[in-house]
N, C-alpha and C positions, 0 to 999 in steps of 0.2 A: 844733609845728604841730598844728592840729586835724584830726580824721579827715576832715572834709569836703574839705579841700585834698588830702589823700592820695588819697581816693576820686576826686576830680575829675581828678587827675593820672593815675591808673590808667585811667580811662575815656578820657582823651585818648590815652594810650599805646596802648590797644586800638584806637581809631579810626585812629590813624596806622599801626599795624601792618597792619590790614585793608586800608586804602587802598594801602599800599606793596606788599602781596602782589598786589593786583589790577594795579597799575601794573607790577610786575616781570613779570607774565605778559602784559602789554600788553592786558589786558581793560579797555579804556577805558570801556565801558558800566557795568561794575560799579564801577570807580573813580569815575565820575561820580555814581553812586547813593550812594556812601559819602561823598562830599565834604560833603554837608549834615550828616551825623552828626559828621564831623571838625570842622566849623566850630562846631557847637553844643557839642561837648566842649571846644573851645578857648575859647569864650566863657565856659563854666562854670568852666574852670580859671582864666582871667583874673579872673573875678569872685571866686572863692574866694581867690586870691592877694591881690587888693586888699583883701578883707574882713579877712584875717589881718594884713596890714600895717597897716591902719587901726586895728584893735583891739590890735595888738601881741601876738597870741596865739602862744604856744609852750609846749610841754610839756617842754622841756628837751633835753638832748643826744641822747636816743634819736630824737626827732622831727627834730632837725637833721640827723642822719646819714641818716635815711630820706628826708628832703626833698632832701638833696644827691644821694643815689643816684638818686632819681626825676628830678631835674632833669637829671642827666647822661644818663639813659636817654631822656628826652624830647628833649634836644638831639641825640642820635644819630639818633633816629627822625625828627626834623624835618629834619635835614640829608639823610638818605636820601630823605625825601619830596620835598624840593626837587630833588634830583638826578633822581629818577624822573619827576617832573612835567616838568622841563626836557627830558628825553629824549622823553617822550610828545608834548610840544608840537613838538619838532623833527621827530619822525616824522610827525605830522599835517601839518606844513607841507610836508614832502617829498611826501607823498601828494597834497596839494592842488596843488602845483606840477606834479607828474607828470600829473595829470588835466587841469589847465589847459593844459599843453604838448601834450597829445594832442588837444585840441579844435581844430578848424579855426578859423582867424581869422574874425572876424565878416564875413559876406558871402561867404565861400568856400563853394561847394556841398559838401554832405556826400557821401561816397562812397555810391553806390546811389540817390542822389536827384538824378541829373542830373550828378553830378561824376565825376571819375576816381578809382576805387579805387586805382589805381597811385600817384597822388601822395600819398595818405594813408599807404600802405604804405611809401613811399620815405622818409618822415621817420623819423628814429631817435628812439625814446623814451629818456629818461634811465633809467639803471639804478636799481633800487630793491630793497633787500633788507630784509625784515622778519624779525626773530628774536625769539623769546620769552625769550631768555637775557639776563640783565642784566650 
């Protein structure tokens, strides 16, 4: 493999690692900011991979072993990224459902604005636990 492929793979690994760290801490703002860098690194890696395939470039067994190790590392990081993204999406859906469930139905007066505060307090909100541990 040529160095450009290895470099692109390392950049993609760095981008995935950074986004995974943010997602693990449930820092969705930072994770969102890092998503663009991850996509650019992924596109660069795909382009480098296709370029090497097209040209049939390889420097021998040393590069094959390095590329295999990098591919395994990227596969692990990608699987972790998918798991953490699914968890973040599930959490956001729960938050939205909780907020929507707490809002009075359309047309029902809001407490403090001519409605009964007691009826709003009587409704049980769904339990929601947010943890920064993965």
